[in-house]
N, C-alpha and C positions, 0 to 999 in steps of 0.2 A: 602526434604523427601528422605530417603533411603528406599529400599524395606523393610528392617527390621522394620522400624518404622511405616509402614502402618497398619491401624486398620479398624474396622468396621465404624469408624467415618470419615475416609479419604475421602475428596471430590475429584472427578475426573474431570479434564478438558482435552481437547485434540484438535487435528486437524483432519479433514477429507478431503481427496483429493485422487487423483490418477494421478501421483505417490506422495508419501510423504517421500520417502527415504532421500531426501536431505534437509528436513526442519530444520531450525535453532531454531524453536520455543521450542522444548522440553528442549534444553540446557538452553535457555534464561529464560523460566518460572520456571523450576525446581530449578535453582540456586536462583531465587528470592523467591520462596516458602521457600526454606531452610533458606535463610538469614533472612526472616521475621518471621520464626518460625511458618509457617502456615501448618496445616494438609491437604495439597493438593498434588496432583501429576498431571503431564501432559503427555499424551500419544498420539503418532501418530497412526491414524487408516487409513489404505488404504481401500477406499470405491469405488467400481466400480459404474458407472452411474446407472446401472440397480438395484443396491442395495441401492440407496440413501434413498428411502422411508422407508425401513426396518431399516436403520441406524438411522434415525430420530425417528422412533418408539422406537428403542433401547435406544436412549438418554433419552426419557421419562421413559421407563420401568426400566432402571438402575439408574435413577436419576443422570445422568451426569450433573454437574453444568454448564459447558460451553464448547463450541466448537468454534475453528476457522474453517473457510471454505475456501478451496483453490480450484484451478483448478481441475476438470471442473464443480464444483457444485455451484458457487457463484450466479448464476441466477436461476438454476433449484430447489434450496432449498427453494426459496421464498414461493411457494404455500403450502409448508409443515409446515410453521410456523404459530403461532397464532397472532402475532403482528409484525409490522415493525416500526422502527424508521423513522421519516419523511424524513430524508436525504437518507437513504437506499431505501425507497420507490420511491423517485424521481429518484434516480440513477438506480434502478432496479438491484441492486447487494448487496449481503450480505457477509461479511467475518467473522462475529462474532455472535454467538448465546448465549443468557443467558437463563437458565432454572430456573424459579421461581416456584417451586412446580408443575411442569408439564406444565406451561405456557411458551411457547418458543417465545422470542423476538429477531428479527434480527437487527443488526447494521452494519455500515460500518466503521471500525476503520482504514482501508487503507486510506480513504479520510481524516479522522480526524487526523491520524498519520502523513500524508503528511503535513497538515497545521501546526500541532504542531511543527514539525521540523523547518519549516520556522519561526514561532514565536519565538522559542527557539534561533534561529540565529539572532533575532532582526529585522526580516523583516515582514512587514505588506503588504500582497498582494492587499488589497483593493485599488482601484483607479489606480493600476499599469498596464502597458502594458505587457502582458504575451504571450510568444510563446511556444506552446506545440508540441513536435514531437511525432507522433504516435496516433493511435485511437483505441487501444485495451483496455483490462480490466484496466490496470494501468492508461491509459490516461483518461478513463471514471471517475475513482475515483477522480483523480487530477482535471479534468475539472469542475466537479460538485461543489466540495468544493471551488474552486477558483472563479467561477462565483457567487456562493452563498455569498462569502465574498466581492464581488464587484470589482473583477478583470476584465480587458478588455482582451478578449482571441482571439488568432488566432491559429488554429490547422493546422499543416502541416503533410501530410502523403504521402507515396509513391503512385505512380499512380495506382498500382495494387489494392490497398485498399482505393482509394480516396473516394469511396461511403460510406465506414465506417465513415470516417471523416466528410463527408457532413451530414450523418444521425445524428451523435453525435452533430454537430454544430446546426443542426435544432432542435434537442430535447432540447438542452441547451437554445437556443433562445426562444423557446416556453415556457419552464418551468420558466425561470427567466425574460422574457420580456426584454432581453438584447441581442443585435446582436452579434452573434459569427460566425466567418467566418472559412471556411476550404479551403486550397489551396494545390496544389501538392508540395511535398517536393523535390524541385530542388534548385540549388545554387542561382539562380536569386531571387526567392521568399524568400529564407532564408536570403539573404543579405539585401533585402528591409525590411523584418520583424525585423531583429536584429538591424537595424539602429535605430529603434524607441523603441526597447524592454528594459524593466527594468529587467525582469526575463525570463530565458530560462529553460524549463524543458524537459529533455530527458525521454520520457515514452515509448521508443522502447527498444528492447533488443540488439541494436547495441553497441558493446564494452564489452558485457558480456563474461565471461570466457567460453570457451577457446579462443574466438576471441578478445583477449585483445588489439590487435594492431589496431582495427577498431574504427572509431569515426563517428557520424552522422553529425558533423559540421566541416568544414575546419577551421584550427586555425586562418587563416587570418580574419575571420569574428567575432572573439571574441574580446571583449573590456573590459577595466578595470571597467567601471561603470555598468557592467552586473552581475546579480546574476545567477550562473549556478548550477542547481539542477539536478542530474542524479539519476533516480530511480533504476538503476542497482546497486546491492550491492556486486556483486562478479565479478571483484575485488573491494575492498573497494574504491580504487582510480582508476577510469577509465581513459583512454587516454583523453577523453573530459575534465574531471576534472583537470588532470595534465596540459593540455594545457591552460585551463582557468586560473588556478593559475599562470602560467608563464606570462600571460599578466596583472596580478594584479586583476583579477575578484574574487569576493567572491564565494566560492563553498560549496555545501552541497552534501554529499554522500547518496546513497540509503540505507545505513546502518541506517541512522537516521529515515527514514520512517518506516523501518522494526522494529526498537526498539520502536518507539513511538506508532505504531499500537499495539504492544505487551503490552506496558505500559497501554494503555487505556483499552484493553481487560481484563488485569489482574485486574485492578481497578473495572471494571464492575462485574467480577466474585466474587471478595473477599471483595470489599468495602475498600480496603487498597491501598495506593499509593506505588508502588514498587520502588526499587532502579534502576533508569534508567541507571546509570553509570555501575552498575554490569551487567545489561542485555546487554549493549553495549559491555562490555568486553568479555562476553561469546560468542556473535555473532562473534566478531573479532577473538577470539581464534579458534572458529569452522571453520571460513573461512580460517584462516592461516594453520590449520591442513589439 
């Protein structure tokens, strides 16, 4: 959609968060709406925490078709919605809202997008040994979908926030009746964990631009039969992924999770499968700019 072709029939989607200046979603979604010939547009809305209730009222009043929800609203938006998808309810976090004639349903396409990227790469996480670094929002999305899928999980987090990891492990263990452990992220624990691991996920921000020379894992611990998935998407190829590739490991960039969560949200709003390849291209173009 260009501005000129908007009409009284144009459906509006968008993202709410604070900040939203750096979001890749408008470029990705608007390019897909144009290519598919859909009368939709996607707009970023900066919403402060104290205005969240009014923003959701506004979604109903203006009949906004769909919203992505980003930091800091993924948890606080839940009581304002009418329905929750079972996975979003278990996780206690929502990143996508669908508005069906004033009935607002919350989903978590972060989790589903993370899984979809693995499946697209030909990797089934069920039954595999998984090591996840970090215990924040990204780790929560990833952990829930992986345990639900039947993966065996170990969460490693730095000492300062080890209680977050223990809390997450406890919640996962209770929800899925599957033992999930949490340990301190130190080299000895990491070495032992990676020795048995099939898949390593970095769900921390270590290695994110501008600190692109950082990595959460010493390269000596990486091995060829490991799948290394970094949820950081800027840069597209982090130091962790470069070093994993160098030892012959299979790697997945955070761009894939970003794209697939967008693809799934797009489909929920429009009922149409969008061109993932085009959306990926738009994200990479925006990152390189």
